[in-house]
N, C-alpha and C positions, 0 to 999 in steps of 0.2 A: 533612666525610666524606673518609675516604681513598680514593685514587685508585692503582690498580696501574700501573706502567708499561707492562704489557702492553695495558692498555685504549688507550694512545696510540700503540701500534704500535712502542715502543721496544724494545731488546734489552739484554742485559748485556754484558759483555766477556769472557765466558767462552770461547765459540769464536773471537771476535778475538784473543785474546791465544795460544790454542792453535796457530791458523793463523800468527800473528806468529813464534812461536819455531820452527815448522817451517820457514818460509820465509825467515827471516832479514830481516825488515823491522818496522817499528814502526808501530802504530796512532797517526795524530794525533789530539791533544786540543786543540782549538781554544776558547778563552775568547771569549764574547761578552756584550756588554751591552745591544744594541739590534737593531732590525729589519734594518738595512743590513748589520751585521756578520754575522748569522745567514743572511741571504740569501747573501752573499758566500762562506761556509763550505760551504753546501748546494750551490751552484752549482758551486763549485771542486771539491767532492768529486764531484758527478755528472760533472762534465768529466772527472775523473780516474779514475772508477770505484773510488773509494777509501773504505774503511769509515771511519767519524768517530765520535770522543767529543765531543758538545758539552759545554762545560766552563763551570760558572757558579760565580763565588765568592760568598761571603756578601754582599758588597757589591754585586754585580752583580744577584744574586737581589731585593735590596731596590731597586735602581735600575729594574728592569724590572717589578716587581711580582710576588710569588709566583704570584698567580692568572693573571695575563697571561702569566707564563712557561711555564707548563703549556701553555696554548693555543697558544705560539709553538712548543713542541718538537712538538706536533701538527700544527701547520702546516707545519713542517719534514718530517715523514713525509710528508704529503700531497703536498707539493712534489715529493717523490721519485717517489712514485707516479705523478704526473702526467706527469712527464717520461718514463716509461717505464724508468727505470734502477732497479737493485736493488742498494742499498747499505745496510748494516746501521747504524743511529744509537743510541748510547748518550747518556743524559743523566747527566752526573757532577757532584757537588758537590765543588769545589776547595777544598782547606783548611778544611773544617769543623772547628771547635776545640771544640764541645760536643756531648754526646748529644742535647740537645734540638734543636740546628739539623739534625743527621743525621736524627733521626726525622721531623721536619717536613718534609724534603725526600724521604723515602722515603714519606712519607704522602701527598705531592702528586705523586708520579709518576716520581722520579728511578729511574733503574734502577742506579746506581752511586753511593756515596759515599766520600769521603775523610775519615778522622778524623786529624787531625794533633795528636798528643799528643807530638811531638818536642822540644818546650820543657819537658815535664815530667821527671821523673825516670823511669829505665828501668821501675820497678815500676809507677808510676804511668800510664805511657804504656800498658802492658800491661793495665792495670785498665780503663782508658778504651775502650781499642780493641775489648777482650773484650765490654764493655757493648753497643758500637754493632753488632758482628759477631752477636751473639746476636740482636739486634732485627731485623737486616736481612735474615741468612739464613733466618729464620722467614718471609720475605716474597720469597724468592727474589732477593734484591738482593745484588750484590757489593761488598765494602769495600777500599778502599785504606788501608793504614797507612804509617807514616813512622817511619824510624830517620835520625838525623843531622839537622843543621839548616843550612839554606840561607841564605846572607846576602842582604841586601835586603829589598824591601817587597812585601807581597801582601796588599793591602786592610788588615787589622788584624794581620796577623803579620809582625812586625819582628824581624829579627836582624841585629846589627852585623857578625858575622862568621861564617864558615861552620865547622860542626863535621862533619868527615868521619864518615860512617857507619864502625862498628866492626864488620868482618866476623865477630868472634867472637860478637856479640850477635844475629845475624840468625837463626841456628837456632832459639834460644829463644824469641824474639819470635814468628815465624811460627808455630812448634808451639803455643804457649800462647795466642796471639790467634785462630788460624784465618783470618787475612786472606787475600784472594785476590790481592792483590799488594802490592809494597813500594816505596815511594819512598825513595831513597838520596840522599845526598848525596857527590857526587865532584868538585866544584869548579864545578857550575852555580851561579846565583844569580838572584834576582828582579830586575826591572826594566831598564832601559836602560843600567846602568853596572854590567855583571858583574864587570869588572877595573878596577884602577888601573894603566895603563902609560904608561910616557914614550913620547915619539916615538920611533920606529924599534924599540922593542922588540917583541916577538912575544907574542901572547896565549899564557898558560901552557897546557898540555896538561890535559885532564881526567885524574882519576886512574884510568886504567883498571886498574891493579893491583889497587885496591879492587875495581873491578866484577868483574873476573876471579876474584878471591878470593871474592867472593860467589856467584858462578856455581857455584864448585866446593862451596860449602857448601849451595847451594840449587839442585841441576841441575833445569833446565826449569821453574823458578818465575818468573812474571812480574815483571819489575824496571821501575821508573818514574823519568823523570828529569824533574823540576820545573826551572823557569827556565832553558829550554833554546832561547830566542828567539836568532837569530843578530844582531840589531840590525844590519840591513841597511844598509850605508854609503851606498847610493843614496837612501834615505829620509831617513837622519840629514843628510845633505848638503842635500835638498832642504828640509826643515823650517829649516834654519840659512840657507838662501838666501832663503827667503821670511819671514824675521823671527823664527824660533826661536833657542833658546840651548840646544843639547844638545851642548857642546863635551866631546870624550872619551868619547862613549856607544860601548861597545864589548859584543860578545856572543859566544856560542860559535860558532867557526868551522864551516862546514856539513860540512866533510871530517870533523871529529870526530863531530858527529853521526850522520853516515853509518856510521861505524865502530861506533857504540854501538847503532844500530838493527840491524845484523847480528848482535849478541849476544843476551844474555837481556833487554835493553831492549825492553819490547813497547809502551809509552807515551811520547811525547815530548810534553811540554806547551808550547804556544806562546800567549802573550799579547801581549807587548811588540811583537812584530813586527806583528801586526794592528793596535795603536794607531798604530805609526808610519807606517804605510802610508796609513790614513785620514787621519792628521793632516796628513802630507806633501801629499797631493792636495788636501785641504781648503784649506791655507794657500795653495798655488799658484793654484788657482781663484779664492779671494776676493781676494788680491793683484793677478792680472791681470785681474780682473773687479770692481773696485770697486764698482760701482752694482747688483752681484746681490743679491738677497736672497731667492731662491727656494731652500729648502733641496734640492729635488731635482736642481737644478743643479750642486751642490758635493758633495752626499751620492752622487749616481749615479755620478760619475766615481771617487769613492773607493771605491764598492762594487765598480766594474768591476775597479780596479787589485788589489784585495784578493783578488777572485776568482782573478785570475790568479798571484799570488803563492801562494795556496794550492795550485793546480793543480800549479804548479811544484814547491813544496815536496814535495808527496807523490810526485812522480815521481822527483826528483833527490835528496832529502835523507832522506825516510823510508822510501822504496821501497814505499808502500802503493798507488800507483796500479796499477789491473788487478786488485785483490783484492777489491773490494767484492761482485760477483755472487758469486764463488767461495765468499765467507763465508756469504752469505744460503743458497747451495745446500748448504752443508756443515751449516748448523743445521737444515735441513728434515729 
């Protein structure tokens, strides 16, 4: 039986993105796979009074179980209510690659879905995206499309090199598909190895020239950045110190993300940073406490560290801190 996101207390991203454009900040879209990650995200966003998009990939949905995931989202909403905070929560499918997957997510309570047809031809991408938009909009669900291909790995989505979004294509794509937001490729990539740089080299800048051209062609339209983790050196070093091997892991500098958040970029996706924080703390705890076998004793500290990272990113990088209650009130 189909369930509407409204029954779960979730919202779409419409008002979030509207306020984002007006206020020069970006909405955080944090990926999660398990209870501890979800708790960290919700607590970090309560702490910083930030709106949030809970983001689930196809693989994460299978891992958590689609039925259980629905109740996890409901539980997140109830956590916020119990805290006395007022922050809007959207549940989003990240990198849906088929109409059937998007439909299944919509029918199970997602308030937003992404259909990623970027690996198809331009015409095929439009055709697939249109089909998802038609189904979603009939149910008041919003849709994110994508133009351009990001390098790296995101579950089953693999690309060896990046193909920048062509600004000349964006107007036709948006007008023909009716998407509510557009993911673009300007130099971000998936995973912990976003750039291959030699020692002493600087991370290359994102292609802000492409972003600015797209802004001119789509004034006021919500833009999305995927693959936008900073791959924080503190946690990469901690992983390596405690037995890991992540040599050369490099992400997007936070000052570049802050610049993007002040533009038409309304949604910034963060996945790898959450994984790195949790893995770093778990490795440290188990190395320093080799007799420990209670998952609460190592997952608990990882959860606390991740919560702190999320609250800080909302404040210092995305600028979304302090916006949660205001967006809820604007939606009423």
